[in-house]
C-alpha positions in Angstrom: 120.5 141.1 116.9 121.2 137.4 117.0 125.0 137.5 117.4 125.6 137.7 113.6 128.0 140.0 112.0 127.3 141.7 108.7 129.7 143.6 106.5 128.5 147.1 105.5 130.2 149.7 103.3 130.7 153.4 104.0 127.6 154.4 102.2 125.4 152.0 104.2 127.1 153.1 107.4 126.3 156.8 106.5 122.7 155.7 105.8 122.1 154.0 109.2 124.3 156.1 111.4 122.2 157.9 114.0 118.9 156.2 113.0 116.4 154.9 115.5 113.9 152.1 115.0 113.8 149.6 112.1 116.3 150.1 109.3 116.4 148.3 105.9 119.6 147.7 104.0 118.7 146.8 100.4 122.0 145.3 99.4 121.8 142.8 102.2 118.0 142.5 102.0 118.1 142.9 105.7 115.8 144.7 108.2 116.8 145.2 111.8 116.0 147.2 114.8 118.8 149.6 115.7 118.1 149.0 119.4 119.3 145.5 119.0 122.6 146.5 117.4 125.6 146.6 119.7 128.3 148.1 117.3 128.0 149.4 113.8 130.9 150.4 111.6 131.9 150.2 108.0 134.5 147.6 107.0 138.0 148.9 107.4 136.9 151.7 109.9 139.7 150.8 112.3 139.9 150.4 116.0 136.9 151.8 118.0 137.5 153.4 121.4 135.0 153.2 124.3 135.2 156.7 125.6 133.0 155.9 128.6 135.9 153.9 130.1 138.6 156.4 129.1 140.5 157.7 132.2 143.3 159.7 130.6 143.2 162.3 127.8 145.1 165.1 126.2 143.9 168.7 125.8 144.5 170.6 122.6 147.4 172.4 124.4 149.1 169.0 125.0 148.3 168.8 128.7 147.5 165.4 130.2 144.2 165.2 132.1 142.7 162.4 134.2 139.0 161.7 134.6 137.4 161.3 138.0 133.7 160.8 138.4 133.2 162.1 134.8 135.2 165.3 135.3 138.6 165.9 133.7 141.4 167.2 136.0 144.9 168.3 135.0 147.4 165.6 136.0 150.6 167.6 136.3 149.9 170.4 138.8 151.9 171.9 141.7 151.3 171.1 145.4 148.9 174.1 145.9 146.6 172.7 143.2 146.1 169.3 145.0 143.6 168.2 147.7 144.5 166.5 151.0 144.8 163.2 149.3 147.2 164.5 146.6 144.7 164.6 143.8 144.5 167.5 141.4 141.7 170.0 142.0 142.4 172.0 138.7 139.6 171.1 136.4 139.7 171.1 132.6 136.7 173.2 131.4 137.0 172.5 127.7 135.5 169.8 125.5 134.7 166.5 127.3 135.7 164.5 124.3 139.5 164.2 124.3 141.9 161.8 122.6 143.9 159.3 124.6 147.7 160.0 124.9 148.4 157.3 122.3 145.9 158.8 119.8 147.2 162.3 120.5 150.8 161.3 119.6 149.8 159.3 116.5 147.2 161.6 115.0 145.9 164.6 116.9 149.1 166.4 117.8 149.4 168.0 114.3 145.7 168.7 113.9 143.9 172.0 114.7 141.6 171.5 117.7 138.6 172.4 115.6 139.1 169.1 113.7 139.3 167.0 116.9 135.6 166.5 117.5 134.7 165.2 114.1 137.5 162.6 114.2 136.8 161.6 117.8 133.0 161.1 117.3 133.7 158.9 114.3 136.1 156.8 116.3 134.1 156.5 119.5 131.7 153.7 120.3 128.1 154.2 118.9 126.8 154.7 122.5 129.2 157.6 123.0 128.2 159.1 119.7 124.5 159.1 120.8 125.5 160.7 124.1 127.5 163.5 122.4 125.0 164.5 119.7 121.7 165.9 120.9 119.0 164.5 118.7 116.2 165.1 121.2 114.9 168.3 119.7 114.8 170.0 123.1 114.5 173.8 122.9 115.8 174.6 126.3 117.5 173.1 129.3 117.0 175.0 132.6 116.4 178.3 130.8 119.4 177.9 128.3 118.4 177.7 124.7 119.9 175.1 122.4 121.9 176.7 119.5 119.7 177.0 116.5 116.5 176.6 118.5 113.6 178.9 117.8 113.3 181.8 120.2 110.4 184.1 120.9 111.8 186.6 118.5 112.0 184.2 115.5 109.5 181.4 116.4 106.7 182.9 114.4 108.6 184.4 111.6 107.3 183.7 108.1 
């Protein structure tokens, strides 16, 4: 916007989260374009993490992985799982959204992995959240159907 900061509560945050275009907050009597907002979070939300710059993460099994060119690789591997330059070639094929080692020790170690994504998305920067949640309405990508998308079998069902 214009460099100003406004305090919003959890209810207002839930109302504007994921919105596109112009949004109105009645309590503040404020209209703004979401494209001009750099960060939005409710008061007391805590520290935000920019996952686009995260280079180290921890898998649900507790293994440390490092990110190279957007791909996670296991850090602690034997000599046969390394390339000529000594870098790991063993890729992590699971979720691309992982907690940092510090976050893992403080909060995620005792959680079930099914709870990880909800907590990580809420703590990531707003830009990351938009990248992680598909709001495009696309039905397919290179022949693969999006979960919940209409198929030929159920597209015309009454």
